[in-house]
N, C-alpha and C positions, 0 to 999 in steps of 0.2 A: 537720160534725165531720170531722177529718182521719183519714187512716189510721194504724194503730199503727206504732211504730218497729220495725224488725226487730232481731234479735240483732247482725247485723253493723253496722248503723247506730248501734246503742248503743254497741258496742265501739268504734267508730272514733271516735265523739263523746268517750267517756271516755278513749279513749288521747290524743287531741289536748288534752283538758282537763288530762291528767296531764303533758304536755309531751313525749310520746314521739314520735318519727318511727317510720315503719313498720319500717325495719330494725332499729332499736335495740330497739323493742318486740318484734318477732319474735325476735330473738336472745335477749332476756331471758327470753322465754316458751318458748324452745326449740322454735320453730316456723320453717319456711321462710318468708321474706318473701312469696313468691308464694303460699303457703297462707294466710297472715294475710290478704293482699289479696283472695284468692277468698273467704274467710269474711267479711270486711267488705262485700264487694260482692254477697254471697248466691249465689255460684256454687257454693259447697259448703256443706253444712249445718254448723251450730255444732258444736263438740265436745260430746260427752255424758259424757265421763268427769269425776267429781267433783273429781279432783286437778287436772286440766287446767284446769277452770273456777275453782277455787280459787286456782290459780297466777296466772291472768289477773287475777281480783279483787284479790289481793295486790299485783301489780305496778301496778295502777291505784289502789291504796290506798283500796278500797272496804272499809270496816270491817266485821267480823263482825256481822250483824244490822241493817246499814243497808239502807234501802230500795233503794239503787242495787245493792248486792251481791245481794239477793233478785231484783231485776229482771234482773240478768244471768243468774242461774240459771233464771229464769222464762222469759225469752226464748229460752233454748237449747232449750226443749222446746215452745214455742209451735206449735200445731197438731198435735202429736203426742199419742198418747193414752197419756201416762205422765206421773208427777210429775218435777218437776225433781230432779236428781241429789243435791242436798243434802237435799231433804225425803225421798227415797227411802231414802238412807243412815240418816238419823235414824229413820224408821218402822221400818226393819229391825232397828235396835239397840236400840230402846226398847219395853220391854214395855208392854203397854197401848194402844199406838198402834193397832194393827189393830182392837181392839174398839171404840176411839174413833171411828174412821172408819167402821165398820159401823154403829154407833150413829147417827152423823150421817147416813149414807145412809138408814138405816131411817126416821128422822124426817123426811127429806125437807125439810131446812132450806133456807130461802131464802136468796139472797145477803145480804141485810139481817141475817137471823137469824146466819148465819156470821160477818158482820162484828161484830155485836154479841158473839158467842162469843169471838172473837179478841180484842176490847177487854176483855172480863172476864178472860181468861187473862192478857193483858199487866198487867192491875191486880193480879193474884195473885203476881206474880214477887217473889221474896224478894230483898232486897239482897245484892249480892255481899259476901262477907267479906274 
C-alpha cells in the first residue's frame, strides 16, 4: 500500500489537470508563484482559510460537494487536530451539529458505522427545487 498523497501533490495534480501553469494559476489565485510552488512541494503548510481553499477549488473547477473538492479541504488539515475549514464553518453556523457530533462521540461509532450513517443521510437529501 502506497503512501497518501499530500495537499501539495493533490493541488499540483489538479492544477495540471485543469490546464494551468504555475504562474497563471498563482496569479488567478492571488498567490505569489514562489508561495504556490512552496505549497505544492510541501515546504510550507497548506492554507487553512476557508475562502482561500474555496478559491483554489473554484479555479480548479472542483464542484461543491464533489469528492475532489472535499479531498482538497481534507488534505489541507491532514495530520492536524482540527476539522477541515469547510466542515468547521458549517458546524459553527448550523444549529444541532455540535449535539450530533457529541452523540456520535458518546456512541463511539466505528468507521464502518460512520460510513453507514453518512450513506443514510445522503439518501435523506431532498431534491433541490
